[in-house]
Chimera marker file (.cmm) of the C-alpha trace (Angstrom):
<marker_set name="trace">
<marker id="1" x="90.578" y="-17.384" z="148.700" r="1" g="1" b="0" radius="0.5"/>
<marker id="2" x="88.698" y="-14.916" z="146.082" r="1" g="1" b="0" radius="0.5"/>
<marker id="3" x="90.424" y="-12.005" z="147.460" r="1" g="1" b="0" radius="0.5"/>
<marker id="4" x="93.903" y="-13.617" z="146.749" r="1" g="1" b="0" radius="0.5"/>
<marker id="5" x="92.360" y="-14.386" z="143.219" r="1" g="1" b="0" radius="0.5"/>
<marker id="6" x="91.344" y="-10.646" z="142.700" r="1" g="1" b="0" radius="0.5"/>
<marker id="7" x="94.641" y="-9.084" z="144.095" r="1" g="1" b="0" radius="0.5"/>
<marker id="8" x="96.341" y="-10.912" z="141.547" r="1" g="1" b="0" radius="0.5"/>
<marker id="9" x="94.865" y="-8.530" z="139.336" r="1" g="1" b="0" radius="0.5"/>
<marker id="10" x="95.359" y="-5.198" z="141.439" r="1" g="1" b="0" radius="0.5"/>
<marker id="11" x="99.133" y="-5.777" z="141.484" r="1" g="1" b="0" radius="0.5"/>
<marker id="12" x="99.674" y="-7.455" z="138.365" r="1" g="1" b="0" radius="0.5"/>
<marker id="13" x="98.366" y="-4.632" z="135.978" r="1" g="1" b="0" radius="0.5"/>
<marker id="14" x="100.955" y="-1.874" z="137.310" r="1" g="1" b="0" radius="0.5"/>
<marker id="15" x="103.485" y="-5.018" z="136.989" r="1" g="1" b="0" radius="0.5"/>
<marker id="16" x="103.076" y="-5.391" z="133.541" r="1" g="1" b="0" radius="0.5"/>
<marker id="17" x="103.544" y="-1.812" z="132.785" r="1" g="1" b="0" radius="0.5"/>
<marker id="18" x="106.437" y="-1.671" z="134.896" r="1" g="1" b="0" radius="0.5"/>
<marker id="19" x="108.424" y="-4.682" z="133.328" r="1" g="1" b="0" radius="0.5"/>
<marker id="20" x="107.475" y="-3.449" z="129.837" r="1" g="1" b="0" radius="0.5"/>
<marker id="21" x="109.354" y="0.003" z="130.470" r="1" g="1" b="0" radius="0.5"/>
<marker id="22" x="112.119" y="-2.045" z="132.435" r="1" g="1" b="0" radius="0.5"/>
<marker id="23" x="112.710" y="-4.469" z="129.282" r="1" g="1" b="0" radius="0.5"/>
<marker id="24" x="112.365" y="-2.232" z="126.439" r="1" g="1" b="0" radius="0.5"/>
<marker id="25" x="114.998" y="-2.866" z="123.801" r="1" g="1" b="0" radius="0.5"/>
<marker id="26" x="116.235" y="-6.010" z="125.545" r="1" g="1" b="0" radius="0.5"/>
<marker id="27" x="116.060" y="-9.281" z="123.800" r="1" g="1" b="0" radius="0.5"/>
<marker id="28" x="112.870" y="-11.578" z="124.594" r="1" g="1" b="0" radius="0.5"/>
<marker id="29" x="115.007" y="-14.393" z="125.789" r="1" g="1" b="0" radius="0.5"/>
<marker id="30" x="116.640" y="-11.709" z="128.207" r="1" g="1" b="0" radius="0.5"/>
<marker id="31" x="113.189" y="-10.686" z="129.815" r="1" g="1" b="0" radius="0.5"/>
<marker id="32" x="113.589" y="-11.892" z="133.463" r="1" g="1" b="0" radius="0.5"/>
<marker id="33" x="117.468" y="-11.151" z="133.505" r="1" g="1" b="0" radius="0.5"/>
<marker id="34" x="116.446" y="-7.412" z="132.715" r="1" g="1" b="0" radius="0.5"/>
<marker id="35" x="113.340" y="-7.107" z="134.746" r="1" g="1" b="0" radius="0.5"/>
<marker id="36" x="115.040" y="-8.891" z="137.845" r="1" g="1" b="0" radius="0.5"/>
<marker id="37" x="118.408" y="-6.800" z="137.056" r="1" g="1" b="0" radius="0.5"/>
<marker id="38" x="117.781" y="-4.555" z="140.329" r="1" g="1" b="0" radius="0.5"/>
<marker id="39" x="117.034" y="-7.342" z="142.624" r="1" g="1" b="0" radius="0.5"/>
<marker id="40" x="119.427" y="-9.102" z="144.996" r="1" g="1" b="0" radius="0.5"/>
<marker id="41" x="120.385" y="-12.545" z="143.798" r="1" g="1" b="0" radius="0.5"/>
<marker id="42" x="118.367" y="-14.009" z="146.793" r="1" g="1" b="0" radius="0.5"/>
<marker id="43" x="115.150" y="-12.541" z="145.448" r="1" g="1" b="0" radius="0.5"/>
<marker id="44" x="115.642" y="-14.146" z="142.161" r="1" g="1" b="0" radius="0.5"/>
<marker id="45" x="116.638" y="-17.534" z="144.007" r="1" g="1" b="0" radius="0.5"/>
<marker id="46" x="113.519" y="-17.494" z="145.603" r="1" g="1" b="0" radius="0.5"/>
<marker id="47" x="111.577" y="-16.369" z="142.500" r="1" g="1" b="0" radius="0.5"/>
<marker id="48" x="113.217" y="-19.534" z="140.788" r="1" g="1" b="0" radius="0.5"/>
<marker id="49" x="112.251" y="-21.844" z="143.769" r="1" g="1" b="0" radius="0.5"/>
<marker id="50" x="108.868" y="-20.781" z="143.740" r="1" g="1" b="0" radius="0.5"/>
<marker id="51" x="108.353" y="-21.394" z="139.907" r="1" g="1" b="0" radius="0.5"/>
<marker id="52" x="109.659" y="-25.289" z="141.194" r="1" g="1" b="0" radius="0.5"/>
<marker id="53" x="107.605" y="-25.448" z="143.955" r="1" g="1" b="0" radius="0.5"/>
<marker id="54" x="104.252" y="-24.302" z="141.682" r="1" g="1" b="0" radius="0.5"/>
<marker id="55" x="105.253" y="-26.887" z="139.252" r="1" g="1" b="0" radius="0.5"/>
<marker id="56" x="105.597" y="-29.587" z="141.425" r="1" g="1" b="0" radius="0.5"/>
<marker id="57" x="102.795" y="-28.553" z="143.633" r="1" g="1" b="0" radius="0.5"/>
<marker id="58" x="100.425" y="-28.458" z="140.542" r="1" g="1" b="0" radius="0.5"/>
<marker id="59" x="101.602" y="-31.832" z="139.313" r="1" g="1" b="0" radius="0.5"/>
<marker id="60" x="100.480" y="-33.059" z="142.994" r="1" g="1" b="0" radius="0.5"/>
<marker id="61" x="97.258" y="-31.052" z="142.695" r="1" g="1" b="0" radius="0.5"/>
<marker id="62" x="96.191" y="-32.790" z="139.578" r="1" g="1" b="0" radius="0.5"/>
<marker id="63" x="97.172" y="-36.310" z="140.746" r="1" g="1" b="0" radius="0.5"/>
<marker id="64" x="94.837" y="-35.588" z="144.137" r="1" g="1" b="0" radius="0.5"/>
<marker id="65" x="92.165" y="-34.148" z="142.124" r="1" g="1" b="0" radius="0.5"/>
<marker id="66" x="91.719" y="-36.572" z="139.388" r="1" g="1" b="0" radius="0.5"/>
<marker id="67" x="91.622" y="-39.669" z="141.886" r="1" g="1" b="0" radius="0.5"/>
<marker id="68" x="89.442" y="-37.796" z="144.125" r="1" g="1" b="0" radius="0.5"/>
<marker id="69" x="86.691" y="-35.568" z="142.380" r="1" g="1" b="0" radius="0.5"/>
<marker id="70" x="85.163" y="-32.637" z="144.238" r="1" g="1" b="0" radius="0.5"/>
<marker id="71" x="81.526" y="-31.490" z="144.694" r="1" g="1" b="0" radius="0.5"/>
<marker id="72" x="80.846" y="-28.028" z="142.795" r="1" g="1" b="0" radius="0.5"/>
<marker id="73" x="81.360" y="-25.279" z="145.209" r="1" g="1" b="0" radius="0.5"/>
<marker id="74" x="83.659" y="-26.970" z="147.153" r="1" g="1" b="0" radius="0.5"/>
<marker id="75" x="87.042" y="-25.725" z="148.263" r="1" g="1" b="0" radius="0.5"/>
<marker id="76" x="88.959" y="-28.547" z="150.334" r="1" g="1" b="0" radius="0.5"/>
<marker id="77" x="92.406" y="-28.015" z="151.165" r="1" g="1" b="0" radius="0.5"/>
<marker id="78" x="93.942" y="-29.425" z="148.195" r="1" g="1" b="0" radius="0.5"/>
<marker id="79" x="92.337" y="-27.344" z="145.837" r="1" g="1" b="0" radius="0.5"/>
<marker id="80" x="93.500" y="-24.034" z="147.950" r="1" g="1" b="0" radius="0.5"/>
<marker id="81" x="97.120" y="-25.565" z="148.052" r="1" g="1" b="0" radius="0.5"/>
<marker id="82" x="96.848" y="-26.195" z="144.106" r="1" g="1" b="0" radius="0.5"/>
<marker id="83" x="96.012" y="-22.692" z="143.821" r="1" g="1" b="0" radius="0.5"/>
<marker id="84" x="99.008" y="-21.801" z="146.354" r="1" g="1" b="0" radius="0.5"/>
<marker id="85" x="101.875" y="-22.076" z="144.282" r="1" g="1" b="0" radius="0.5"/>
<marker id="86" x="100.098" y="-19.483" z="141.300" r="1" g="1" b="0" radius="0.5"/>
<marker id="87" x="99.393" y="-17.112" z="143.790" r="1" g="1" b="0" radius="0.5"/>
<marker id="88" x="103.359" y="-17.457" z="144.952" r="1" g="1" b="0" radius="0.5"/>
<marker id="89" x="104.532" y="-16.676" z="141.776" r="1" g="1" b="0" radius="0.5"/>
<marker id="90" x="102.267" y="-13.741" z="140.616" r="1" g="1" b="0" radius="0.5"/>
<marker id="91" x="102.912" y="-12.222" z="144.034" r="1" g="1" b="0" radius="0.5"/>
<marker id="92" x="106.514" y="-12.873" z="144.222" r="1" g="1" b="0" radius="0.5"/>
<marker id="93" x="107.165" y="-11.754" z="140.439" r="1" g="1" b="0" radius="0.5"/>
<marker id="94" x="105.433" y="-8.576" z="140.816" r="1" g="1" b="0" radius="0.5"/>
<marker id="95" x="107.208" y="-7.618" z="144.213" r="1" g="1" b="0" radius="0.5"/>
<marker id="96" x="110.707" y="-8.689" z="142.731" r="1" g="1" b="0" radius="0.5"/>
<marker id="97" x="109.918" y="-6.806" z="139.469" r="1" g="1" b="0" radius="0.5"/>
<marker id="98" x="108.505" y="-3.720" z="140.977" r="1" g="1" b="0" radius="0.5"/>
<marker id="99" x="111.505" y="-3.920" z="143.717" r="1" g="1" b="0" radius="0.5"/>
<marker id="100" x="113.937" y="-3.746" z="140.386" r="1" g="1" b="0" radius="0.5"/>
<marker id="101" x="112.292" y="-0.952" z="138.971" r="1" g="1" b="0" radius="0.5"/>
<marker id="102" x="112.740" y="0.899" z="142.563" r="1" g="1" b="0" radius="0.5"/>
<marker id="103" x="116.241" y="0.118" z="142.792" r="1" g="1" b="0" radius="0.5"/>
<marker id="104" x="117.092" y="0.733" z="138.978" r="1" g="1" b="0" radius="0.5"/>
<marker id="105" x="115.043" y="4.353" z="139.014" r="1" g="1" b="0" radius="0.5"/>
<marker id="106" x="113.209" y="6.012" z="136.514" r="1" g="1" b="0" radius="0.5"/>
<marker id="107" x="116.650" y="7.058" z="134.616" r="1" g="1" b="0" radius="0.5"/>
<marker id="108" x="117.597" y="3.334" z="134.474" r="1" g="1" b="0" radius="0.5"/>
<marker id="109" x="114.407" y="2.496" z="132.720" r="1" g="1" b="0" radius="0.5"/>
<marker id="110" x="114.909" y="5.029" z="130.043" r="1" g="1" b="0" radius="0.5"/>
<marker id="111" x="118.627" y="4.455" z="129.523" r="1" g="1" b="0" radius="0.5"/>
<marker id="112" x="120.453" y="5.733" z="126.481" r="1" g="1" b="0" radius="0.5"/>
<marker id="113" x="123.533" y="5.538" z="124.991" r="1" g="1" b="0" radius="0.5"/>
<marker id="114" x="125.507" y="8.667" z="124.244" r="1" g="1" b="0" radius="0.5"/>
<marker id="115" x="124.300" y="8.703" z="120.624" r="1" g="1" b="0" radius="0.5"/>
<marker id="116" x="120.723" y="8.725" z="122.033" r="1" g="1" b="0" radius="0.5"/>
<marker id="117" x="119.854" y="4.981" z="121.129" r="1" g="1" b="0" radius="0.5"/>
<marker id="118" x="117.585" y="2.873" z="123.499" r="1" g="1" b="0" radius="0.5"/>
<marker id="119" x="119.333" y="0.378" z="125.355" r="1" g="1" b="0" radius="0.5"/>
<marker id="120" x="118.402" y="-2.218" z="127.975" r="1" g="1" b="0" radius="0.5"/>
<marker id="121" x="119.222" y="-2.246" z="131.405" r="1" g="1" b="0" radius="0.5"/>
<marker id="122" x="122.020" y="-4.810" z="131.544" r="1" g="1" b="0" radius="0.5"/>
<marker id="123" x="123.855" y="-4.031" z="128.309" r="1" g="1" b="0" radius="0.5"/>
<marker id="124" x="127.549" y="-2.616" z="128.491" r="1" g="1" b="0" radius="0.5"/>
<marker id="125" x="127.513" y="-1.554" z="124.755" r="1" g="1" b="0" radius="0.5"/>
<marker id="126" x="125.042" y="0.069" z="122.543" r="1" g="1" b="0" radius="0.5"/>
<marker id="127" x="123.728" y="-2.520" z="120.068" r="1" g="1" b="0" radius="0.5"/>
<marker id="128" x="123.329" y="-0.410" z="117.311" r="1" g="1" b="0" radius="0.5"/>
<marker id="129" x="126.501" y="1.681" z="117.543" r="1" g="1" b="0" radius="0.5"/>
<marker id="130" x="128.721" y="0.240" z="119.710" r="1" g="1" b="0" radius="0.5"/>
<marker id="131" x="129.267" y="2.967" z="122.329" r="1" g="1" b="0" radius="0.5"/>
<marker id="132" x="130.283" y="2.104" z="125.972" r="1" g="1" b="0" radius="0.5"/>
<marker id="133" x="127.690" y="2.808" z="128.432" r="1" g="1" b="0" radius="0.5"/>
<marker id="134" x="128.693" y="3.749" z="131.878" r="1" g="1" b="0" radius="0.5"/>
<marker id="135" x="127.981" y="1.313" z="134.648" r="1" g="1" b="0" radius="0.5"/>
<marker id="136" x="124.598" y="1.312" z="136.243" r="1" g="1" b="0" radius="0.5"/>
<marker id="137" x="124.611" y="1.393" z="139.839" r="1" g="1" b="0" radius="0.5"/>
<marker id="138" x="122.370" y="-1.730" z="141.062" r="1" g="1" b="0" radius="0.5"/>
<marker id="139" x="122.247" y="-3.264" z="144.513" r="1" g="1" b="0" radius="0.5"/>
<marker id="140" x="123.470" y="-6.655" z="144.240" r="1" g="1" b="0" radius="0.5"/>
<marker id="141" x="123.625" y="-7.604" z="148.248" r="1" g="1" b="0" radius="0.5"/>
<marker id="142" x="123.435" y="-11.022" z="148.589" r="1" g="1" b="0" radius="0.5"/>
<link id1="1" id2="2" r="1" g="1" b="0" radius="0.2"/>
<link id1="2" id2="3" r="1" g="1" b="0" radius="0.2"/>
<link id1="3" id2="4" r="1" g="1" b="0" radius="0.2"/>
<link id1="4" id2="5" r="1" g="1" b="0" radius="0.2"/>
<link id1="5" id2="6" r="1" g="1" b="0" radius="0.2"/>
<link id1="6" id2="7" r="1" g="1" b="0" radius="0.2"/>
<link id1="7" id2="8" r="1" g="1" b="0" radius="0.2"/>
<link id1="8" id2="9" r="1" g="1" b="0" radius="0.2"/>
<link id1="9" id2="10" r="1" g="1" b="0" radius="0.2"/>
<link id1="10" id2="11" r="1" g="1" b="0" radius="0.2"/>
<link id1="11" id2="12" r="1" g="1" b="0" radius="0.2"/>
<link id1="12" id2="13" r="1" g="1" b="0" radius="0.2"/>
<link id1="13" id2="14" r="1" g="1" b="0" radius="0.2"/>
<link id1="14" id2="15" r="1" g="1" b="0" radius="0.2"/>
<link id1="15" id2="16" r="1" g="1" b="0" radius="0.2"/>
<link id1="16" id2="17" r="1" g="1" b="0" radius="0.2"/>
<link id1="17" id2="18" r="1" g="1" b="0" radius="0.2"/>
<link id1="18" id2="19" r="1" g="1" b="0" radius="0.2"/>
<link id1="19" id2="20" r="1" g="1" b="0" radius="0.2"/>
<link id1="20" id2="21" r="1" g="1" b="0" radius="0.2"/>
<link id1="21" id2="22" r="1" g="1" b="0" radius="0.2"/>
<link id1="22" id2="23" r="1" g="1" b="0" radius="0.2"/>
<link id1="23" id2="24" r="1" g="1" b="0" radius="0.2"/>
<link id1="24" id2="25" r="1" g="1" b="0" radius="0.2"/>
<link id1="25" id2="26" r="1" g="1" b="0" radius="0.2"/>
<link id1="26" id2="27" r="1" g="1" b="0" radius="0.2"/>
<link id1="27" id2="28" r="1" g="1" b="0" radius="0.2"/>
<link id1="28" id2="29" r="1" g="1" b="0" radius="0.2"/>
<link id1="29" id2="30" r="1" g="1" b="0" radius="0.2"/>
<link id1="30" id2="31" r="1" g="1" b="0" radius="0.2"/>
<link id1="31" id2="32" r="1" g="1" b="0" radius="0.2"/>
<link id1="32" id2="33" r="1" g="1" b="0" radius="0.2"/>
<link id1="33" id2="34" r="1" g="1" b="0" radius="0.2"/>
<link id1="34" id2="35" r="1" g="1" b="0" radius="0.2"/>
<link id1="35" id2="36" r="1" g="1" b="0" radius="0.2"/>
<link id1="36" id2="37" r="1" g="1" b="0" radius="0.2"/>
<link id1="37" id2="38" r="1" g="1" b="0" radius="0.2"/>
<link id1="38" id2="39" r="1" g="1" b="0" radius="0.2"/>
<link id1="39" id2="40" r="1" g="1" b="0" radius="0.2"/>
<link id1="40" id2="41" r="1" g="1" b="0" radius="0.2"/>
<link id1="41" id2="42" r="1" g="1" b="0" radius="0.2"/>
<link id1="42" id2="43" r="1" g="1" b="0" radius="0.2"/>
<link id1="43" id2="44" r="1" g="1" b="0" radius="0.2"/>
<link id1="44" id2="45" r="1" g="1" b="0" radius="0.2"/>
<link id1="45" id2="46" r="1" g="1" b="0" radius="0.2"/>
<link id1="46" id2="47" r="1" g="1" b="0" radius="0.2"/>
<link id1="47" id2="48" r="1" g="1" b="0" radius="0.2"/>
<link id1="48" id2="49" r="1" g="1" b="0" radius="0.2"/>
<link id1="49" id2="50" r="1" g="1" b="0" radius="0.2"/>
<link id1="50" id2="51" r="1" g="1" b="0" radius="0.2"/>
<link id1="51" id2="52" r="1" g="1" b="0" radius="0.2"/>
<link id1="52" id2="53" r="1" g="1" b="0" radius="0.2"/>
<link id1="53" id2="54" r="1" g="1" b="0" radius="0.2"/>
<link id1="54" id2="55" r="1" g="1" b="0" radius="0.2"/>
<link id1="55" id2="56" r="1" g="1" b="0" radius="0.2"/>
<link id1="56" id2="57" r="1" g="1" b="0" radius="0.2"/>
<link id1="57" id2="58" r="1" g="1" b="0" radius="0.2"/>
<link id1="58" id2="59" r="1" g="1" b="0" radius="0.2"/>
<link id1="59" id2="60" r="1" g="1" b="0" radius="0.2"/>
<link id1="60" id2="61" r="1" g="1" b="0" radius="0.2"/>
<link id1="61" id2="62" r="1" g="1" b="0" radius="0.2"/>
<link id1="62" id2="63" r="1" g="1" b="0" radius="0.2"/>
<link id1="63" id2="64" r="1" g="1" b="0" radius="0.2"/>
<link id1="64" id2="65" r="1" g="1" b="0" radius="0.2"/>
<link id1="65" id2="66" r="1" g="1" b="0" radius="0.2"/>
<link id1="66" id2="67" r="1" g="1" b="0" radius="0.2"/>
<link id1="67" id2="68" r="1" g="1" b="0" radius="0.2"/>
<link id1="68" id2="69" r="1" g="1" b="0" radius="0.2"/>
<link id1="69" id2="70" r="1" g="1" b="0" radius="0.2"/>
<link id1="70" id2="71" r="1" g="1" b="0" radius="0.2"/>
<link id1="71" id2="72" r="1" g="1" b="0" radius="0.2"/>
<link id1="72" id2="73" r="1" g="1" b="0" radius="0.2"/>
<link id1="73" id2="74" r="1" g="1" b="0" radius="0.2"/>
<link id1="74" id2="75" r="1" g="1" b="0" radius="0.2"/>
<link id1="75" id2="76" r="1" g="1" b="0" radius="0.2"/>
<link id1="76" id2="77" r="1" g="1" b="0" radius="0.2"/>
<link id1="77" id2="78" r="1" g="1" b="0" radius="0.2"/>
<link id1="78" id2="79" r="1" g="1" b="0" radius="0.2"/>
<link id1="79" id2="80" r="1" g="1" b="0" radius="0.2"/>
<link id1="80" id2="81" r="1" g="1" b="0" radius="0.2"/>
<link id1="81" id2="82" r="1" g="1" b="0" radius="0.2"/>
<link id1="82" id2="83" r="1" g="1" b="0" radius="0.2"/>
<link id1="83" id2="84" r="1" g="1" b="0" radius="0.2"/>
<link id1="84" id2="85" r="1" g="1" b="0" radius="0.2"/>
<link id1="85" id2="86" r="1" g="1" b="0" radius="0.2"/>
<link id1="86" id2="87" r="1" g="1" b="0" radius="0.2"/>
<link id1="87" id2="88" r="1" g="1" b="0" radius="0.2"/>
<link id1="88" id2="89" r="1" g="1" b="0" radius="0.2"/>
<link id1="89" id2="90" r="1" g="1" b="0" radius="0.2"/>
<link id1="90" id2="91" r="1" g="1" b="0" radius="0.2"/>
<link id1="91" id2="92" r="1" g="1" b="0" radius="0.2"/>
<link id1="92" id2="93" r="1" g="1" b="0" radius="0.2"/>
<link id1="93" id2="94" r="1" g="1" b="0" radius="0.2"/>
<link id1="94" id2="95" r="1" g="1" b="0" radius="0.2"/>
<link id1="95" id2="96" r="1" g="1" b="0" radius="0.2"/>
<link id1="96" id2="97" r="1" g="1" b="0" radius="0.2"/>
<link id1="97" id2="98" r="1" g="1" b="0" radius="0.2"/>
<link id1="98" id2="99" r="1" g="1" b="0" radius="0.2"/>
<link id1="99" id2="100" r="1" g="1" b="0" radius="0.2"/>
<link id1="100" id2="101" r="1" g="1" b="0" radius="0.2"/>
<link id1="101" id2="102" r="1" g="1" b="0" radius="0.2"/>
<link id1="102" id2="103" r="1" g="1" b="0" radius="0.2"/>
<link id1="103" id2="104" r="1" g="1" b="0" radius="0.2"/>
<link id1="104" id2="105" r="1" g="1" b="0" radius="0.2"/>
<link id1="105" id2="106" r="1" g="1" b="0" radius="0.2"/>
<link id1="106" id2="107" r="1" g="1" b="0" radius="0.2"/>
<link id1="107" id2="108" r="1" g="1" b="0" radius="0.2"/>
<link id1="108" id2="109" r="1" g="1" b="0" radius="0.2"/>
<link id1="109" id2="110" r="1" g="1" b="0" radius="0.2"/>
<link id1="110" id2="111" r="1" g="1" b="0" radius="0.2"/>
<link id1="111" id2="112" r="1" g="1" b="0" radius="0.2"/>
<link id1="112" id2="113" r="1" g="1" b="0" radius="0.2"/>
<link id1="113" id2="114" r="1" g="1" b="0" radius="0.2"/>
<link id1="114" id2="115" r="1" g="1" b="0" radius="0.2"/>
<link id1="115" id2="116" r="1" g="1" b="0" radius="0.2"/>
<link id1="116" id2="117" r="1" g="1" b="0" radius="0.2"/>
<link id1="117" id2="118" r="1" g="1" b="0" radius="0.2"/>
<link id1="118" id2="119" r="1" g="1" b="0" radius="0.2"/>
<link id1="119" id2="120" r="1" g="1" b="0" radius="0.2"/>
<link id1="120" id2="121" r="1" g="1" b="0" radius="0.2"/>
<link id1="121" id2="122" r="1" g="1" b="0" radius="0.2"/>
<link id1="122" id2="123" r="1" g="1" b="0" radius="0.2"/>
<link id1="123" id2="124" r="1" g="1" b="0" radius="0.2"/>
<link id1="124" id2="125" r="1" g="1" b="0" radius="0.2"/>
<link id1="125" id2="126" r="1" g="1" b="0" radius="0.2"/>
<link id1="126" id2="127" r="1" g="1" b="0" radius="0.2"/>
<link id1="127" id2="128" r="1" g="1" b="0" radius="0.2"/>
<link id1="128" id2="129" r="1" g="1" b="0" radius="0.2"/>
<link id1="129" id2="130" r="1" g="1" b="0" radius="0.2"/>
<link id1="130" id2="131" r="1" g="1" b="0" radius="0.2"/>
<link id1="131" id2="132" r="1" g="1" b="0" radius="0.2"/>
<link id1="132" id2="133" r="1" g="1" b="0" radius="0.2"/>
<link id1="133" id2="134" r="1" g="1" b="0" radius="0.2"/>
<link id1="134" id2="135" r="1" g="1" b="0" radius="0.2"/>
<link id1="135" id2="136" r="1" g="1" b="0" radius="0.2"/>
<link id1="136" id2="137" r="1" g="1" b="0" radius="0.2"/>
<link id1="137" id2="138" r="1" g="1" b="0" radius="0.2"/>
<link id1="138" id2="139" r="1" g="1" b="0" radius="0.2"/>
<link id1="139" id2="140" r="1" g="1" b="0" radius="0.2"/>
<link id1="140" id2="141" r="1" g="1" b="0" radius="0.2"/>
<link id1="141" id2="142" r="1" g="1" b="0" radius="0.2"/>
</marker_set>
């Protein structure tokens, strides 16, 4: 169980750095749209499904543990299951973000308009000067 906790930090630090680079120039509300722009649709759907599972799983975990308090140092199946949703979110989000970055490539992460302004991966026109951007090839297999 501790290995899964620690493993999140091992994969999450590079993911945060890559996501920062991918989403540079994007609006905050478009963070996941931009970070996952290089993913196939099914990967994004799985991530959203895992978010829903984690929310329901956490509610279930809270109900079970409030009604059945555990002894310190105890790790019953309910507690492990309670953590499972969080592990799934972090590991899948890391996988999907890093996959997206590999599909977009380094040049896509440093995308610039013809006039040299930094632009987000998902935009078609530069927000500063209005210049049209060439389409960025992204694998959209379902």
